[in-house]
C-alpha positions, 0 to 999 in steps of 0.5 A, a space after each residue: 574551601 567550601 566555595 572551592 568544593 561547590 565550584 568543582 561540583 558545578 564544573 563536574 555536573 556541567 561536564 556530565 551534562 555536556 556529554 549527554 547532550 553531545 551523545 544525543 546530538 551524535 545519535 545517527 539520523 534515520 533514513 529520509 522518509 515521507 510525510 503525510 501525502 498531499 490531498 491531490 495525491 490521496 484523491 487520485 489514489 482513492 479513485 484508483 482504489 474505488 476502481 479496483 474494488 469495482 473491478 473485484 466486484 465484477 469478478 464476483 458477478 463475472 461481468 466481462 464487459 465491466 471487468 474490462 471497463 474497470 481495468 481501463 479505468 484503473 490503467 488511466 488512474 495508475 498512469 495519471 497518479 500524481 507522484 509529484 504530489 507524493 511527499 516522499 524521498 526519491 527512492 520511494 517515488 521511484 519505487 512507486 513509479 515502478 509499481 504503477 508501471 507494473 499495475 498498468 502492464 498487468 491491467 493491459 494483460 488482463 484486458 487482452 485475456 479472453 477467458 475469465 480464468 486467465 483474467 483472474 490470474 492477472 487480477 491476482 498479480 494486480 492485487 499483489 502489485 497494488 498492495 505493494 504500492 499501497 505500502 510504498 506510498 503509505 496510503 492513509 485514507 482507509 484500512 485495506 485488507 488483503 484476503 486469501 482463499 487457499 482453494 482458489 486457482 486450483 488449490 494454489 491460492 490467491 489474494 485480493 484486496 478489500 476495504 471490508 473485512 467481510 470475505 467475498 471471493 472474486 476467484 470462486 464466487 459461484 462455488 465458494 463466495 465466502 471462502 477466504 481469510 484475512 491474510 494481512 492489512 494496512 492501516 496508515 491512518 493517523 491515530 
């Protein structure tokens, strides 16, 4: 009788264990996501960000010649970004391509503007699109800060990106160089 009881207990325990494993296996799978980006992609994206920071700095110094030069460099960077080297599912790649096209279009518009205030409006749109691209591809080589000045653009407010937490306002550099606050940041660096 004892032997029979032991066998029944083992069968019950085994059955319970199988249900737990089956429940684990039946758990829904998450959506396909990307893995860490390739080194080729990261180098290319790093160049895009470097040229963006140089563009931002030239809005601070109000150097129209350099603004246009870095805008042209960014167009080249965005158009040649190797999305095939992005380790991501097709939806992420398609979204990244869409942002890249928008960035190139905004930069072409920026170059065509004759007035620096109009160029700054394009820079504002560029900054937003670039931030969306960064979040889409999960660029993980640096922390990127989105900064905001509420008084920029005739009190409409404007955003820009920085690799430093210090505020250097590209919209009102002569009147309010340090006007601004941290609005958001992205940090996809692996910990």
